[in-house]
BAFI-369558 format. One line per 2 residues: number of its first residue (from 1); for each residue x, z, y of C-alpha. Coordinates in nm, 3 decimals. Each point is the difference from the previous one (the first is absolute). Layout:
NUM = X:Z:Y  ... $
//
This chain:
1 = 10.705:11.230:12.069  -0.281:-0.148:0.223 $
3 = -0.170:-0.280:-0.210  0.073:-0.254:0.273 $
5 = 0.376:0.090:0.012  0.218:-0.304:0.011 $
7 = 0.269:0.045:-0.286  0.311:-0.198:0.027 $
9 = 0.196:-0.171:-0.261  0.135:0.252:-0.271 $
11 = -0.077:0.308:0.197  -0.037:0.203:-0.311 $
13 = 0.270:-0.145:-0.197  0.220:0.302:0.042 $
15 = -0.294:0.235:-0.083  0.007:0.017:-0.390 $
17 = -0.183:0.335:0.024  -0.302:-0.143:0.195 $
19 = -0.269:0.064:-0.257  -0.317:0.046:0.241 $
21 = -0.154:-0.095:0.317  -0.225:0.194:0.231 $
23 = -0.197:-0.174:0.254  -0.069:0.122:0.338 $
25 = -0.198:-0.084:0.311  -0.355:-0.127:0.003 $
27 = 0.000:-0.147:-0.357  -0.171:0.301:-0.134 $
29 = -0.280:-0.017:0.274  -0.041:-0.358:-0.092 $
31 = -0.026:0.068:-0.367  -0.270:0.249:0.069 $
33 = -0.202:-0.229:0.208  -0.040:-0.250:-0.301 $
35 = -0.369:-0.072:-0.041  -0.001:0.036:-0.375 $
37 = 0.139:0.249:-0.228  0.127:-0.261:-0.252 $
39 = 0.187:-0.143:0.293  0.154:0.339:0.090 $
41 = 0.083:0.057:-0.354  0.173:-0.340:-0.052 $
43 = 0.194:0.037:0.322  0.129:0.336:-0.109 $
45 = 0.111:-0.149:-0.322  0.178:-0.281:0.181 $
47 = 0.151:0.256:0.255  0.120:0.214:-0.298 $
49 = 0.145:-0.287:-0.193  0.325:-0.005:0.169 $
51 = 0.061:0.357:-0.123  -0.036:-0.113:-0.348 $
53 = 0.226:-0.313:0.031  0.293:0.135:0.217 $
55 = 0.130:0.262:-0.250  0.087:-0.296:-0.252 $
57 = 0.098:-0.245:0.262  0.385:-0.057:0.042 $
59 = 0.153:0.064:0.356  0.051:-0.349:0.065 $
61 = -0.363:-0.096:-0.034  -0.171:0.287:0.173 $
63 = -0.021:-0.169:0.325  -0.148:-0.299:-0.146 $
65 = -0.250:0.206:-0.213  -0.085:0.209:0.321 $
67 = -0.056:-0.309:0.216  -0.216:-0.158:-0.259 $
69 = -0.217:0.313:-0.044  -0.049:0.018:0.383 $
71 = -0.125:-0.356:0.022  -0.225:0.063:-0.300 $
73 = -0.155:0.327:0.166  -0.046:-0.170:0.337 $
75 = -0.146:-0.307:-0.170  -0.250:0.214:-0.208 $
77 = -0.092:0.199:0.321  -0.066:-0.329:0.189 $
79 = -0.224:-0.120:-0.290  -0.218:0.338:0.010 $
81 = -0.016:-0.029:0.376  -0.119:-0.363:-0.009 $
83 = -0.256:0.117:-0.293  -0.114:0.297:0.230 $
85 = -0.066:-0.255:0.293  -0.200:-0.238:-0.208 $
87 = -0.214:0.292:-0.145  -0.082:0.083:0.367 $
89 = -0.122:-0.336:0.073 $
//
């Protein structure tokens, strides 16, 4: 799924076998462009976190868990982008 995908209410509630998410699009280029290696490492961990959580998540909670994860990844990317801009000043 694209990271900026809008996920509606309970879209995954009938997907009990959903156990992993593969991101598509520019996210991988953005990740590779992060200035510091520890930023890239932390972001890879956050991106992969969903695949650790989903297998043990009941179907009724998969949408909420995925939405929360997407917000977390975007928030962390925004933080690192701001840090990068601050380093350039």
